C-alpha positions in Angstrom: 12.7 -7.2 -0.7 8.6 -7.5 -1.1 7.3 -8.1 -4.4 4.9 -4.9 -5.1 1.2 -4.9 -4.7 -1.2 -4.7 -7.3 -1.9 -1.1 -6.3 1.8 0.0 -6.6 1.9 -1.0 -9.8 -1.2 0.4 -10.8 -0.2 4.0 -9.3 3.5 3.7 -10.7 2.1 2.6 -14.2 -0.5 5.4 -14.1 2.3 7.8 -12.8 4.6 6.9 -15.7 1.7 7.3 -18.6 0.0 10.4 -17.6 3.5 12.5 -16.5 5.2 11.0 -19.5 1.8 12.8 -21.9 1.9 15.8 -19.7 5.7 17.0 -19.9 5.9 16.0 -23.6 2.9 18.5 -24.0 4.1 21.0 -21.9 7.7 21.0 -22.9 6.5 20.5 -27.0 10.4 18.9 -27.7 11.0 17.0 -30.7 14.5 16.0 -30.0 15.9 12.7 -29.2 17.4 13.4 -26.5 14.4 15.7 -25.0 12.0 13.1 -25.2 14.7 10.3 -23.6 15.1 13.4 -20.4 11.0 13.5 -20.3 10.9 9.8 -20.2 13.8 9.1 -18.0 12.2 11.1 -15.8 8.9 10.0 -16.1 10.1 6.8 -14.8 11.9 7.8 -12.0 8.6 9.8 -10.9 6.5 6.7 -11.4 9.3 4.9 -9.5 8.9 7.3 -6.5 5.0 7.4 -7.0 5.2 3.4 -6.6 7.6 2.9 -3.7 5.4 5.4 -1.3 2.0 3.5 -1.8 0.9 2.5 1.8 1.3 -0.9 2.0 -1.5 -2.7 4.1 -0.7 -4.1 7.3 -1.1 -7.8 8.3 -3.4 -8.0 11.3 -1.9 -8.4 14.4 -3.5 -11.7 16.7 -5.8 -11.3 19.5 -3.0 -12.2 22.5 -3.7 -15.3 23.9 -4.1 -14.0 27.5 -6.8 -12.0 27.1 -8.8 -14.9 25.4 -9.3 -16.7 28.6 -10.6 -13.7 31.0 -13.8 -13.1 28.2 -14.4 -17.0 28.5 -14.3 -16.4 32.2 -16.6 -13.9 32.7 -18.9 -15.1 30.3 -19.0 -18.7 31.9 -22.6 -18.3 34.2 -22.0 -19.8 38.4 -24.6 -21.6 40.0 -26.3 -19.8 42.9 -28.0 -22.1 45.3 -25.9 -24.8 45.2 -23.8 -25.1 48.9 -23.0 -28.2 50.7 
């Protein structure tokens, strides 16, 4: 499994923090099990967000067959020297 990028860590952490605060404020729970359920659901949501952040793709190298064509077109041909 590849290592998470900085963007994935940032999005996941922010999601956990803000969703925990929002769910605790909206549910107004005071019990231990209620807080545990909120914390676990926020952690699951943060993990989901972190795993769905798009990962930047590596640039594809230029094909080796395309390079000689460009070089051949850019070389001027001397016109006027005939035998």
